C-alpha positions in Angstrom: 0.0 0.0 0.0 1.4 3.5 -0.8 1.9 5.9 2.1 -0.6 8.7 1.7 -0.3 11.2 4.6 -3.5 12.7 5.8 -3.9 16.4 6.7 -2.1 17.2 10.0 -4.1 16.3 13.2 -4.8 19.6 14.9 -6.8 18.2 17.8 -5.0 19.1 21.2 -3.2 16.1 22.6 -3.9 14.9 26.1 -3.6 11.7 28.1 -6.2 9.1 27.3 -7.9 6.8 29.7 -11.1 5.4 28.1 -10.5 5.6 24.3 -14.0 6.9 23.7 -17.2 7.7 25.6 -19.7 4.9 26.2 -21.5 4.0 23.0 -25.0 3.9 24.4 -26.5 2.2 21.3 -24.7 -0.9 22.5 -24.3 -0.5 26.3 -25.4 2.2 28.7 -22.4 2.6 31.0 -18.7 2.0 31.0 -19.3 -0.7 33.6 -21.4 -2.7 31.1 -18.8 -2.4 28.3 -16.6 -5.3 29.2 -19.6 -7.7 29.4 -20.8 -6.4 26.1 -17.4 -6.9 24.4 -16.9 -10.4 25.9 -20.3 -11.6 24.7 -20.0 -10.1 21.2 -16.4 -11.3 20.6 -17.2 -14.8 21.9 -20.3 -15.1 19.8 -18.7 -13.9 16.6 -15.4 -15.7 16.8 -16.5 -18.4 14.3 -16.9 -15.8 11.6 -14.2 -13.3 12.4 -11.4 -14.4 10.0 -13.7 -14.9 7.1 -15.3 -11.4 7.4 -11.9 -9.8 8.1 -10.7 -11.1 4.7 -13.7 -9.5 3.0 -13.0 -6.2 4.9 -9.3 -6.1 4.0 -9.8 -7.4 0.5 -7.3 -10.1 1.2 -4.4 -7.8 1.9 -4.4 -8.3 5.7 -1.6 -10.8 6.2 0.8 -8.9 3.9 0.1 -5.6 5.6 0.4 -7.0 9.2 3.7 -8.7 8.4 5.2 -5.6 6.9 3.9 -3.4 9.7 5.7 -5.7 12.3 8.9 -5.6 10.2 8.7 -1.8 10.0 8.5 -1.7 13.8 11.6 -3.8 14.2 10.4 -7.3 14.8 13.1 -9.8 13.9 14.2 -13.4 14.2 14.6 -14.7 17.8 12.6 -12.0 19.5 10.1 -13.0 22.3 6.7 -11.5 21.4 3.6 -10.8 23.4 0.5 -10.1 21.2 -2.1 -8.3 23.3 -5.7 -8.6 22.1 -4.6 -11.7 20.1 -8.2 -12.5 19.1 -8.1 -15.2 16.4 -4.4 -14.8 15.9 -4.2 -12.6 12.8 -1.1 -10.6 14.1 0.4 -13.4 16.2 0.4 -15.7 13.1 2.6 -13.2 11.2 4.8 -12.6 14.3 5.5 -16.4 14.6 6.7 -16.5 11.0 9.0 -13.5 11.5 10.6 -14.6 14.7 11.1 -18.2 13.3 10.0 -20.0 16.4 6.3 -20.1 17.4 7.1 -20.9 21.0 8.5 -17.4 21.3 5.0 -15.9 20.8 2.4 -15.5 23.6 -1.1 -14.2 22.9 -3.2 -12.5 25.5 -6.9 -11.9 25.2 -10.0 -11.6 27.4 -12.2 -13.6 25.0 -11.9 -17.4 25.3 -14.1 -17.7 22.2 -11.8 -15.7 20.0 -8.7 -17.6 21.2 -10.6 -20.9 20.7 -11.1 -20.0 17.1 -7.5 -19.0 16.6 -5.6 -20.7 13.7 -2.1 -20.6 15.1 1.0 -22.9 15.2 0.6 -25.3 18.1 3.6 -23.8 20.0 2.1 -20.4 20.3 1.0 -19.9 24.0 -2.5 -18.4 24.6 -3.3 -16.7 28.0 -6.6 -15.2 29.1 -6.1 -11.7 30.3 -6.6 -8.0 29.7 -4.3 -5.3 28.4 -4.7 -3.3 31.7 -3.4 -6.3 33.7 -1.2 -8.5 31.5 -0.6 -11.9 33.4 3.1 -12.0 32.5 6.3 -11.2 34.4 8.1 -7.9 34.3 10.7 -7.5 31.5 9.7 -10.7 29.8 9.2 -9.6 26.2 11.4 -8.1 23.4 8.4 -6.9 21.4 4.7 -6.2 22.1 2.1 -6.1 19.4 -1.6 -5.2 19.4 -3.8 -5.4 16.3 -7.0 -3.3 16.1 -7.8 -3.7 19.9 -6.9 -0.2 21.1 -10.5 0.9 20.9 -11.6 -2.0 23.2 -9.4 -1.1 26.1 -11.0 0.5 29.2 -7.9 2.5 30.2 -5.2 3.3 27.6 -2.8 4.8 30.1 -3.0 1.7 32.4 -2.6 -0.6 29.4 0.4 1.3 28.1 2.1 1.2 31.5 1.5 -2.6 31.4 3.2 -2.7 28.0 6.1 -0.8 29.5 6.3 -3.2 32.5 6.3 -6.4 30.4 8.8 -5.1 27.8 12.6 -5.6 28.4 14.7 -2.4 28.4 15.2 -1.6 24.8 12.1 -3.6 23.8 9.8 -2.3 21.0 6.1 -2.2 20.4 3.7 -1.9 17.4 0.1 -1.0 17.8 -2.1 -1.3 14.7 -5.3 0.5 14.5 -7.9 1.8 12.0 -8.1 5.6 12.4 -11.0 7.8 11.2 -9.9 9.6 8.0 -9.2 13.3 8.1 -11.4 14.3 5.1 -15.2 14.3 5.2 -15.5 12.4 1.9 -13.1 9.6 3.0 -15.0 9.3 6.3 -18.3 8.9 4.5 -16.9 6.2 2.2 -15.3 4.2 5.0 -18.3 4.6 7.2 -20.6 3.3 4.4 -18.3 0.4 3.7 -17.8 -0.7 7.3 -21.2 0.1 8.8 -23.4 -0.8 5.8 -21.7 -2.9 3.2 -19.7 -5.3 5.4 -22.6 -6.0 7.8 -24.8 -6.7 4.8 -22.3 -9.2 3.4 -21.9 -10.7 6.9 -25.6 -11.4 7.0 -25.3 -13.5 3.9 -22.3 -15.6 5.0 -22.1 -15.4 8.8 -23.0 -18.3 11.1 -23.2 -16.2 14.2 -26.2 -13.9 14.7 -24.1 -11.1 16.1 -21.6 -11.0 13.3 -23.2 -8.1 11.4 -23.5 -6.2 14.7 -19.8 -6.4 15.5 -18.8 -4.7 12.3 -21.3 -1.9 12.8 -19.8 -1.5 16.3 -16.3 -1.4 14.8 -17.0 1.7 12.8 -18.8 3.4 15.7 -15.8 2.8 17.9 -13.4 4.0 15.2 -15.5 7.2 14.7 -15.5 8.0 18.5 -11.9 7.0 19.3 -9.4 9.4 20.7 -7.2 11.2 18.1 -3.8 9.8 17.2 -1.9 12.7 18.8 -3.5 11.9 22.2 -2.6 8.2 21.8 1.0 9.2 21.1 1.0 11.5 24.2 -0.4 8.7 26.4 2.4 6.3 25.2 5.0 8.9 26.0 3.6 9.5 29.5 3.7 5.7 30.1 7.5 6.0 29.6 8.1 5.1 26.0 10.7 6.8 23.9 10.9 7.5 20.1 7.1 7.2 19.8 5.9 7.7 16.3 2.8 7.2 14.2 3.1 5.9 10.7 0.0 5.9 8.5 -1.0 4.0 5.4 -3.8 5.2 3.1 -4.8 7.8 5.7 -6.6 5.1 7.9 -4.1 2.4 8.9 -2.2 3.7 11.9 1.0 2.1 13.2 2.1 3.4 16.6 5.7 2.5 17.4 8.3 3.1 20.1 10.8 1.7 22.5 11.1 1.2 26.3 
C-alpha cells in the first residue's frame, strides 16, 4: 500500500484513559462495556477471520507482516501479542521470529482464542491489556492489532506494556483511524457500517456478526485522536514514539522502552 499522509491532526493532545465515551447504542455505562465486548467477541469468533478477509480485500496478512517488520520485529525475539483474538497478528509474528514458542497471545475472550488458527507452540493466555498476566521485562516486542478501541484505560494498558517489555524492547500497535477528510469518512463509514454487515448477514454463522462490524465503525469514529494516543504512550514511559499511517486510515504506533 502506498503511504498517503492525511492532513495534520490539529486536535489538542492529552492523556487518554477510556479511548472513547460509552457508545450507548450498545451499552449504557462503561461498567457494562466489558460484558458487552466479551459476549460479542465470543459469539462472533466463528466468523471473524472470514469477514476480516472481506473487509481487508485479502491484503491483511501482507500488511500486518510488513507493519511488524517496519516496527523492528526480527528473528529470535520474544513476542507478546495483546488482544490476540483469532491470531491474525500473532500468526505473522510467529513467522517472522522463526519459532512459534517465542510468541504469547493475551486476550479476554476465550471464544476468540478458541477460534485462533495458530501454530501449536504459540501460547495463549486469558487476560486484559490493563493487567497482563506475564512477568516484568519478559518480552522483546509487544504487538496489538486493532484492539486499542476496546481497552478500558489506555494509560493503564500502556504502563503494562512498559512493564512487560525488556529495556530496549519495542512495540507496534495497529489501529484503524478515522480519515481526516469528510468524503473519506463517509466512504469508510458506508463500507464498514453498511456494506460489510450486509455481506456478513449473507455468509455469517453467528447472529451477532453483522452487529460487531457496525460497532467497529462506531468505535473508530468515536476513538481518541492519534496525537493523544502518542502523548499517552510517552507519558507511560516510552521513547521515540511515532505514528506511521498507510492510506490515511491504517495507523501504526511504534516506540521503545
